[in-house]
GUBA-344040 format. One line per 2 residues: number of its first residue (from 0); their letters; for each residue x, y, z of N, C-alpha, C. Coordinates in nm, 3 decimals, always signed. Layout:
% residues N
NUM) a) X/Y/Z/X/Y/Z/X/Y/Z ~ ...
***
This chain:
% residues 118
0) mr) +0.082/-0.119/+0.000/+0.000/+0.000/+0.000/+0.087/+0.126/+0.000 ~ +0.191/+0.127/+0.083/+0.278/+0.243/+0.090/+0.354/+0.263/-0.039
2) ns) +0.400/+0.157/-0.101/+0.474/+0.169/-0.225/+0.389/+0.228/-0.336 ~ +0.262/+0.188/-0.342/+0.177/+0.241/-0.448/+0.152/+0.391/-0.427
4) rr) +0.146/+0.436/-0.301/+0.129/+0.579/-0.276/+0.252/+0.656/-0.320 ~ +0.368/+0.604/-0.291/+0.490/+0.671/-0.331/+0.501/+0.678/-0.482
6) en) +0.465/+0.570/-0.548/+0.471/+0.570/-0.693/+0.371/+0.671/-0.751 ~ +0.251/+0.674/-0.696/+0.150/+0.768/-0.743/+0.194/+0.913/-0.720
8) tg) +0.252/+0.937/-0.603/+0.296/+1.071/-0.571/+0.406/+1.114/-0.667 ~ +0.500/+1.030/-0.693/+0.607/+1.061/-0.787/+0.552/+1.082/-0.927
10) wd) +0.457/+0.998/-0.964/+0.398/+1.008/-1.098/+0.318/+1.138/-1.110 ~ +0.241/+1.174/-1.003/+0.164/+1.299/-1.003/+0.256/+1.420/-1.010
12) as) +0.365/+1.415/-0.935/+0.459/+1.527/-0.936/+0.521/+1.542/-1.073 ~ +0.550/+1.431/-1.136/+0.609/+1.434/-1.270/+0.511/+1.496/-1.370
14) lk) +0.383/+1.459/-1.358/+0.281/+1.516/-1.446/+0.265/+1.666/-1.423 ~ +0.266/+1.705/-1.297/+0.252/+1.846/-1.264/+0.370/+1.926/-1.320
16) qd) +0.491/+1.872/-1.305/+0.608/+1.942/-1.356/+0.604/+1.951/-1.509 ~ +0.563/+1.844/-1.574/+0.551/+1.846/-1.721/+0.450/+1.951/-1.765
18) kl) +0.339/+1.961/-1.691/+0.236/+2.058/-1.724/+0.290/+2.201/-1.709 ~ +0.365/+2.226/-1.600/+0.424/+2.358/-1.578/+0.526/+2.391/-1.686
20) tk) +0.610/+2.294/-1.717/+0.713/+2.316/-1.819/+0.650/+2.345/-1.953 ~ +0.549/+2.269/-1.990/+0.482/+2.290/-2.118/+0.418/+2.429/-2.123
22) ht) +0.355/+2.468/-2.014/+0.292/+2.599/-2.009/+0.397/+2.710/-2.027 ~ +0.510/+2.696/-1.961/+0.617/+2.796/-1.972/+0.670/+2.804/-2.113
24) id) +0.691/+2.691/-2.175/+0.742/+2.689/-2.313/+0.640/+2.752/-2.407 ~ +0.513/+2.717/-2.390/+0.409/+2.775/-2.475/+0.400/+2.927/-2.458
26) as) +0.408/+2.971/-2.335/+0.398/+3.114/-2.308/+0.517/+3.188/-2.371 ~ +0.635/+3.130/-2.361/+0.752/+3.198/-2.417/+0.746/+3.201/-2.570
28) ke) +0.686/+3.101/-2.632/+0.671/+3.101/-2.778/+0.572/+3.209/-2.821 ~ +0.466/+3.228/-2.741/+0.367/+3.330/-2.774/+0.426/+3.471/-2.764
30) lg) +0.511/+3.491/-2.666/+0.569/+3.622/-2.648/+0.677/+3.654/-2.751 ~ +0.732/+3.552/-2.808/+0.839/+3.573/-2.905/+0.967/+3.609/-2.834
32) ki) +1.053/+3.675/-2.902/+1.181/+3.712/-2.843/+1.163/+3.837/-2.757 ~ +1.204/+3.827/-2.634/+1.193/+3.939/-2.542/+1.329/+4.005/-2.533
34) ey) +1.331/+4.135/-2.557/+1.456/+4.208/-2.550/+1.471/+4.271/-2.412 ~ +1.592/+4.269/-2.363/+1.622/+4.329/-2.234/+1.648/+4.477/-2.254
36) tp) +1.573/+4.558/-2.183/+1.598/+4.702/-2.187/+1.624/+4.748/-2.044 ~ +1.744/+4.791/-2.016/+1.773/+4.833/-1.879/+1.692/+4.956/-1.842
38) sk) +1.646/+4.958/-1.720/+1.567/+5.073/-1.675/+1.661/+5.188/-1.642 ~ +1.608/+5.308/-1.653/+1.688/+5.425/-1.621/+1.707/+5.433/-1.470
40) kp) +1.823/+5.474/-1.432/+1.849/+5.496/-1.291/+1.778/+5.625/-1.250 ~ +1.696/+5.620/-1.145/+1.624/+5.742/-1.105/+1.722/+5.852/-1.066
42) es) +1.689/+5.972/-1.107/+1.774/+6.086/-1.074/+1.757/+6.121/-0.927 ~ +1.865/+6.161/-0.866/+1.862/+6.198/-0.725/+1.787/+6.329/-0.707
44) tr) +1.703/+6.335/-0.606/+1.631/+6.459/-0.577/+1.722/+6.561/-0.510 ~ +1.841/+6.520/-0.473/+1.933/+6.612/-0.409/+1.990/+6.714/-0.507
46) li) +1.965/+6.694/-0.635/+2.019/+6.784/-0.736/+1.918/+6.888/-0.783 ~ +1.795/+6.882/-0.731/+1.691/+6.974/-0.775/+1.699/+7.104/-0.695
48) si) +1.673/+7.213/-0.763/+1.662/+7.341/-0.693/+1.522/+7.347/-0.634 ~ +1.514/+7.381/-0.506/+1.386/+7.371/-0.436/+1.347/+7.503/-0.373
50) dv) +1.222/+7.541/-0.395/+1.163/+7.654/-0.326/+1.046/+7.599/-0.245 ~ +1.061/+7.598/-0.114/+0.962/+7.536/-0.027/+0.824/+7.598/-0.042
52) sd) +0.818/+7.727/-0.069/+0.688/+7.793/-0.080/+0.608/+7.736/-0.197 ~ +0.676/+7.695/-0.304/+0.606/+7.631/-0.416/+0.549/+7.496/-0.375
54) fk) +0.624/+7.423/-0.295/+0.581/+7.290/-0.255/+0.467/+7.295/-0.155 ~ +0.463/+7.396/-0.071/+0.360/+7.402/+0.033/+0.220/+7.418/-0.025
56) th) +0.209/+7.469/-0.146/+0.077/+7.483/-0.207/+0.037/+7.359/-0.287 ~ +0.129/+7.267/-0.303/+0.100/+7.145/-0.380/+0.012/+7.052/-0.296
58) pl) -0.082/+6.982/-0.360/-0.172/+6.893/-0.285/-0.100/+6.779/-0.212 ~ +0.018/+6.741/-0.257/+0.089/+6.631/-0.193/+0.175/+6.676/-0.074
60) ws) +0.180/+6.806/-0.048/+0.261/+6.856/+0.063/+0.217/+6.794/+0.196 ~ +0.087/+6.786/+0.220/+0.039/+6.730/+0.347/+0.077/+6.584/+0.362
62) il) +0.082/+6.512/+0.250/+0.124/+6.371/+0.255/+0.272/+6.361/+0.288 ~ +0.352/+6.450/+0.228/+0.495/+6.452/+0.258/+0.520/+6.484/+0.405
64) ve) +0.448/+6.580/+0.458/+0.462/+6.617/+0.599/+0.425/+6.500/+0.689 ~ +0.314/+6.437/+0.660/+0.270/+6.322/+0.740/+0.372/+6.209/+0.736
66) ta) +0.424/+6.181/+0.618/+0.521/+6.073/+0.603/+0.649/+6.104/+0.679 ~ +0.699/+6.226/+0.666/+0.821/+6.264/+0.736/+0.803/+6.258/+0.887
68) rr) +0.689/+6.305/+0.936/+0.666/+6.309/+1.081/+0.645/+6.170/+1.141 ~ +0.605/+6.076/+1.060/+0.586/+5.940/+1.111/+0.718/+5.862/+1.121
70) sp) +0.822/+5.917/+1.067/+0.953/+5.852/+1.076/+0.997/+5.849/+1.222 ~ +1.050/+5.737/+1.268/+1.096/+5.729/+1.408/+1.210/+5.827/+1.437
72) ly) +1.281/+5.869/+1.334/+1.394/+5.959/+1.354/+1.355/+6.107/+1.350 ~ +1.231/+6.135/+1.317/+1.189/+6.274/+1.295/+1.214/+6.364/+1.416
74) sg) +1.169/+6.325/+1.532/+1.182/+6.414/+1.648/+1.328/+6.439/+1.683 ~ +1.411/+6.336/+1.675/+1.554/+6.354/+1.702/+1.621/+6.443/+1.600
76) la) +1.589/+6.422/+1.473/+1.645/+6.506/+1.368/+1.599/+6.651/+1.381 ~ +1.472/+6.667/+1.408/+1.418/+6.803/+1.421/+1.486/+6.877/+1.535
78) gy) +1.505/+6.809/+1.648/+1.573/+6.871/+1.761/+1.718/+6.904/+1.731 ~ +1.786/+6.813/+1.665/+1.926/+6.835/+1.629/+1.940/+6.953/+1.533
80) ir) +1.853/+6.957/+1.434/+1.857/+7.066/+1.337/+1.826/+7.199/+1.405 ~ +1.724/+7.199/+1.488/+1.684/+7.322/+1.558/+1.793/+7.372/+1.653
82) dq) +1.857/+7.280/+1.726/+1.954/+7.320/+1.828/+2.098/+7.334/+1.778 ~ +2.135/+7.255/+1.679/+2.275/+7.253/+1.637/+2.302/+7.319/+1.501
84) il) +2.215/+7.298/+1.407/+2.244/+7.344/+1.270/+2.189/+7.484/+1.243 ~ +2.064/+7.509/+1.277/+2.004/+7.639/+1.247/+2.070/+7.758/+1.319
86) pt) +2.117/+7.743/+1.443/+2.184/+7.858/+1.505/+2.312/+7.900/+1.431 ~ +2.384/+7.804/+1.374/+2.508/+7.838/+1.303/+2.486/+7.866/+1.155
88) np) +2.380/+7.810/+1.099/+2.353/+7.828/+0.956/+2.202/+7.843/+0.935 ~ +2.145/+7.959/+0.967/+1.999/+7.976/+0.961/+1.941/+7.973/+0.819
90) ni) +2.021/+7.997/+0.718/+1.970/+7.999/+0.580/+2.006/+7.874/+0.502 ~ +2.027/+7.764/+0.570/+2.065/+7.639/+0.504/+1.952/+7.593/+0.412
92) ep) +1.989/+7.545/+0.295/+1.892/+7.496/+0.197/+1.857/+7.350/+0.228 ~ +1.737/+7.306/+0.191/+1.698/+7.167/+0.216/+1.795/+7.067/+0.152
94) re) +1.841/+7.098/+0.033/+1.932/+7.007/-0.037/+2.064/+6.992/+0.041 ~ +2.117/+7.102/+0.090/+2.242/+7.099/+0.167/+2.222/+7.022/+0.298
96) la) +2.111/+7.046/+0.364/+2.081/+6.977/+0.489/+2.066/+6.826/+0.465 ~ +1.998/+6.791/+0.357/+1.980/+6.649/+0.325/+2.114/+6.582/+0.302
98) sk) +2.204/+6.648/+0.234/+2.337/+6.591/+0.211/+2.416/+6.579/+0.340 ~ +2.405/+6.680/+0.424/+2.479/+6.682/+0.550/+2.436/+6.569/+0.643
100) la) +2.305/+6.542/+0.647/+2.251/+6.444/+0.742/+2.215/+6.310/+0.679 ~ +2.236/+6.297/+0.550/+2.203/+6.174/+0.476/+2.055/+6.138/+0.493
102) is) +1.970/+6.237/+0.472/+1.825/+6.215/+0.474/+1.770/+6.259/+0.339 ~ +1.643/+6.233/+0.315/+1.583/+6.274/+0.188/+1.560/+6.424/+0.188
104) vg) +1.553/+6.480/+0.070/+1.526/+6.623/+0.056/+1.387/+6.655/+0.111 ~ +1.292/+6.565/+0.092/+1.157/+6.586/+0.144/+1.157/+6.598/+0.295
106) ea) +1.231/+6.509/+0.362/+1.240/+6.517/+0.509/+1.303/+6.649/+0.551 ~ +1.409/+6.689/+0.482/+1.477/+6.814/+0.514/+1.383/+6.933/+0.496
108) mv) +1.304/+6.931/+0.389/+1.209/+7.040/+0.365/+1.108/+7.050/+0.478 ~ +1.054/+6.936/+0.519/+0.951/+6.935/+0.623/+1.009/+6.982/+0.756
110) il) +1.126/+6.931/+0.792/+1.187/+6.968/+0.920/+1.225/+7.116/+0.921 ~ +1.283/+7.165/+0.813/+1.318/+7.307/+0.807/+1.194/+7.396/+0.815
112) da) +1.090/+7.356/+0.744/+0.967/+7.435/+0.746/+0.909/+7.441/+0.887 ~ +0.906/+7.327/+0.956/+0.853/+7.323/+1.092/+0.941/+7.401/+1.188
114) sr) +1.072/+7.390/+1.172/+1.165/+7.460/+1.263/+1.161/+7.610/+1.244 ~ +1.151/+7.652/+1.120/+1.150/+7.795/+1.092/+1.016/+7.859/+1.127
116) ak) +0.911/+7.780/+1.128/+0.778/+7.833/+1.161/+0.764/+7.863/+1.311 ~ +0.846/+7.796/+1.392/+0.834/+7.814/+1.539/+0.904/+7.936/+1.586
***
């Protein structure tokens, strides 16, 4: 009884694999030759010139603010920027701050906006 189960299981697995292989071969024939096209590397946002006042009127600004504030590092970064960076460099640009702290430009924009508003 056990031997017949093992044989059936092996036979079933073989049929299933044949079915999968056939399907894959058929699908690749239907698609024809697929050419590889490398995707473009996304451009860094650290290179964009940014005017925060333009962004604040954009409908996605509130989403950016919410996302940045939900980061576990937000409160620590905001305090560090407020206490250490802004007193020595009050006109720092978001792009420069992002590079200095290795954070996204969006986070830098939100933190600077909140710090300067207070």
